[in-house]
Structure formats: structure tokens, C-alpha cells
C-alpha positions as CSV (number, residue, x, y, z in Angstrom):
1,M,-37.6,-0.4,-40.2
2,F,-38.1,-0.5,-36.5
3,R,-35.2,-2.9,-35.8
4,R,-32.5,-1.9,-33.6
5,T,-29.0,-1.4,-34.7
6,K,-26.0,-3.5,-33.8
7,S,-24.4,-0.7,-31.7
8,E,-27.6,0.1,-29.6
9,T,-27.9,-3.8,-28.6
10,S,-24.4,-3.9,-27.7
11,Q,-24.6,-0.8,-25.5
12,Q,-27.8,-2.0,-23.8
13,T,-26.1,-5.4,-22.9
14,E,-22.9,-3.5,-21.5
15,A,-25.3,-1.4,-19.4
16,T,-27.2,-4.4,-18.2
17,T,-24.2,-6.7,-17.5
18,P,-22.9,-6.2,-14.0
19,A,-19.1,-6.0,-13.5
20,K,-18.0,-9.1,-12.0
21,P,-16.3,-9.1,-8.6
22,G,-12.4,-8.8,-8.9
23,G,-12.5,-7.7,-12.5
24,K,-10.8,-4.8,-13.8
25,G,-14.0,-2.8,-14.4
26,R,-13.5,-2.2,-18.1
27,P,-13.4,-4.3,-21.4
28,T,-10.2,-5.8,-22.7
29,P,-8.9,-3.5,-25.4
30,T,-8.6,-5.2,-28.9
31,R,-5.3,-6.0,-30.3
32,R,-5.6,-2.9,-32.7
33,E,-6.3,-0.6,-29.8
34,A,-3.5,-2.1,-27.8
35,E,-0.9,-1.9,-30.6
36,A,-2.2,1.8,-31.3
37,A,-1.5,2.7,-27.6
38,R,1.9,1.0,-27.7
39,K,2.9,2.8,-30.8
40,A,1.7,6.1,-29.4
41,S,4.0,5.6,-26.2
42,L,7.0,4.7,-28.5
43,K,6.4,7.8,-30.9
44,K,9.5,9.8,-31.2
45,P,9.3,13.7,-31.2
46,R,9.3,15.2,-34.8
47,N,11.3,18.3,-34.1
48,R,13.7,19.9,-31.3
49,K,10.9,21.8,-29.8
50,E,8.8,18.5,-29.0
51,A,12.0,16.7,-27.9
52,A,12.7,19.6,-25.4
53,A,9.1,19.6,-24.1
54,Y,9.2,15.9,-23.7
55,R,12.5,16.1,-21.8
56,R,11.2,18.9,-19.6
57,E,8.1,16.9,-18.8
58,K,10.2,13.8,-18.1
59,V,12.5,15.9,-15.7
60,R,9.5,17.5,-14.0
61,I,8.0,14.0,-13.3
62,E,11.2,12.7,-11.9
63,R,11.7,15.9,-9.5
64,G,8.2,15.4,-8.5
65,K,8.8,11.7,-7.5
66,M,12.1,12.7,-5.7
67,Q,10.4,15.5,-3.8
68,E,7.8,12.9,-2.7
69,A,10.4,10.4,-1.8
70,M,12.2,13.1,0.4
71,K,8.9,13.2,2.4
72,T,8.0,9.6,2.7
73,G,11.6,8.1,2.7
74,D,10.9,5.9,-0.5
75,D,14.2,4.4,-1.4
76,R,13.4,4.0,-5.0
77,Y,13.3,7.7,-6.1
78,L,15.7,9.1,-3.5
79,P,19.0,10.9,-4.7
80,A,22.1,8.5,-5.0
81,A,23.7,10.1,-1.8
82,D,20.5,9.0,0.4
83,K,19.9,5.5,-1.1
84,G,20.2,2.2,0.6
85,P,19.6,0.5,3.9
86,V,22.7,1.9,5.5
87,R,22.0,5.4,4.7
88,R,18.6,5.0,6.0
89,F,19.9,3.4,9.2
90,A,22.3,6.3,9.6
91,R,19.4,9.0,9.2
92,D,17.4,7.0,11.8
93,Y,20.4,6.8,14.2
94,V,20.8,10.7,13.7
95,D,17.2,11.7,14.1
96,A,16.6,9.6,17.1
97,R,19.3,11.4,19.2
98,W,19.7,14.9,20.8
99,S,22.7,16.5,19.5
100,V,24.9,19.6,20.3
101,M,25.7,20.1,16.5
102,E,22.0,20.7,15.8
103,F,21.8,23.7,18.1
104,A,25.3,25.0,17.4
105,L,24.5,27.4,14.8
106,P,21.6,29.3,16.7
107,V,23.6,29.3,20.0
108,L,26.6,30.8,18.2
109,L,24.7,33.3,16.5
110,V,22.9,34.5,19.8
111,V,26.3,34.5,21.6
112,S,28.0,36.7,18.9
113,L,25.0,39.0,18.6
114,L,25.2,39.5,22.5
115,G,28.9,40.1,22.2
116,V,28.6,42.7,19.5
117,V,25.6,44.5,21.0
118,F,26.8,44.7,24.7
119,S,30.6,44.7,24.2
120,T,30.8,48.4,24.5
121,A,28.8,48.5,27.9
122,Y,30.5,45.6,29.6
123,S,34.2,45.2,29.0
124,W,34.3,41.6,30.4
125,L,31.6,40.4,27.8
126,P,34.1,39.9,24.9
127,G,36.2,37.5,27.0
128,L,33.1,35.5,28.1
129,V,32.0,35.3,24.4
130,N,35.3,34.0,23.3
131,L,35.2,31.3,26.1
132,L,31.6,30.4,25.1
133,F,32.9,30.0,21.4
134,L,35.7,27.8,22.5
135,L,33.4,25.6,24.7
136,M,31.0,25.3,22.0
137,I,33.7,24.2,19.5
138,V,35.1,21.7,22.0
139,A,31.3,20.3,22.4
140,I,30.8,20.0,18.8
141,A,34.1,18.2,18.3
142,A,33.2,15.8,21.2
143,D,29.6,15.0,19.7
144,W,31.0,14.7,16.3
145,F,33.4,11.9,17.5
146,L,30.8,10.1,19.6
147,L,28.3,10.3,16.7
148,S,30.8,8.9,14.1
149,T,32.2,6.1,16.2
150,G,28.9,5.1,17.7
151,L,27.3,5.1,14.3
152,K,30.0,3.1,12.7
153,R,29.9,0.5,15.5
154,A,26.1,0.2,15.1
155,V,26.3,-0.2,11.3
156,A,29.2,-2.8,11.6
157,R,26.8,-4.8,13.9
158,K,23.7,-4.5,11.8
159,Y,25.4,-4.6,8.3
160,P,28.7,-6.5,8.8
161,N,29.4,-6.9,4.9
162,E,28.5,-3.2,4.2
163,S,31.1,-0.5,3.8
164,T,31.2,2.4,6.4
165,K,33.1,4.7,4.3
166,G,31.6,8.2,4.4
167,I,28.8,7.2,6.7
168,G,30.3,9.4,9.5
169,F,30.5,12.5,7.4
170,Y,26.9,11.8,6.0
171,A,25.5,11.7,9.5
172,V,27.4,14.8,10.7
173,R,26.2,16.7,7.8
174,R,22.7,15.8,8.6
175,T,23.1,16.5,12.3
176,M,24.1,20.1,11.5
177,Q,20.7,20.8,10.1
178,M,17.7,21.5,12.4
179,R,15.6,18.5,12.7
180,R,12.5,20.0,11.0
181,W,14.5,21.1,7.9
182,R,16.2,17.8,7.5
183,L,15.6,16.0,4.0
184,P,14.6,13.2,3.7
185,K,12.2,13.8,6.4
186,P,12.9,12.2,9.9
187,M,11.1,8.8,10.2
188,V,11.7,8.1,13.9
189,A,10.8,10.1,16.9
190,R,13.5,11.4,19.2
191,G,14.7,8.8,21.7
192,E,13.4,6.0,19.5
193,K,16.5,4.1,19.0
194,P,16.8,2.4,15.5
195,K,16.8,-1.4,15.7
196,V,20.4,-2.8,15.7
């Protein structure tokens, strides 16, 4: 009549038993529970609506992992174009240096705007704007050449068995973006040379 039931005694022993150090903090699931969890994870969607929802959820999770990898540089979830140690080295090489190409677009925009606004007031200004455009194009070409050759040389020293095909254009494309908008995010400070 006043006896304890089996469930009450098991609850009391669980409450009084301290978790052992280094343990997982929960009881091991029974075989039935483990099999049910495994079957639930393998359960196929019953109709097209469930399949579409499952696919959307999977894509959302993958996209979230990729966005996080773009911030942290985690190579596992980066897009194929950014994966690998050679690409990471190229990103670090680009992010460590100052480049003319990085500032080319803002400078050209300001120069052309000045040329449009003040060309009627100053007759010599269009000639100066054209000269500045030409100088900027020459500076961009020189920067492109120096970046590509220096990077290929550094990659050949650090990764002698890896191909350098496409690495120059990858670096130039990254250089043309302002540093704060680059993805994956820069992992080295300016002037901090990557280890060769």
C-alpha cells in the first residue's frame, strides 16, 4: 500500500547519483531508442511537398555553413573556387600588400566626376583627366604584372608540386575589391607577409 513504485525509485537514484567526471552527462540510450533515432534520420519524405521542404532546409544549412566559412576561412565549407592551401596562400599574399588596383575604381570615379563637373569652366581639365586615366591604366597593368609574377614565384617555392594555373587571375580579381568587402575575409594584416 505504501510501497514505492519502480519508476519513483529509479528517479531518486538518478537524482542522487552524481555524474562522473569525464562522462557524457546523460544515460546511454537503449538499443530500441538508438534504432528509432537512426530510422527517423533515414526516413524518406512521403510526398513532393515534404521532399521540397527537406531540400530547402538542407540548402539553407549548407548556405549558412558557407557564409560562416567566408568569415572564418574554414576550408571545409568554402566554395570550390576558394578551397585549398594554394588559394589560401594567394588570399594571404594579396591581403598583406598595398595595391594600386584596390583603389583604382574610387580614384577613376573621382577623376571622371571632376572632369564632367568642371570641364566647362576649365578648358585644360579634359586633357588632364585623360592623362590621369592613362597613368592609372599603366599603374594597374604594372601592379597586375608584379602581383601575378611575385605570387607565382612564391607559390612555386612554397608548393612546388602544385599547379599555378589560374592563380594570378584569382589574385587580381581579389585585389580589385576593396579590402573590407573581400570574401573570404582577410586573415592577415597589411604588411604581414605570408610564410613562404
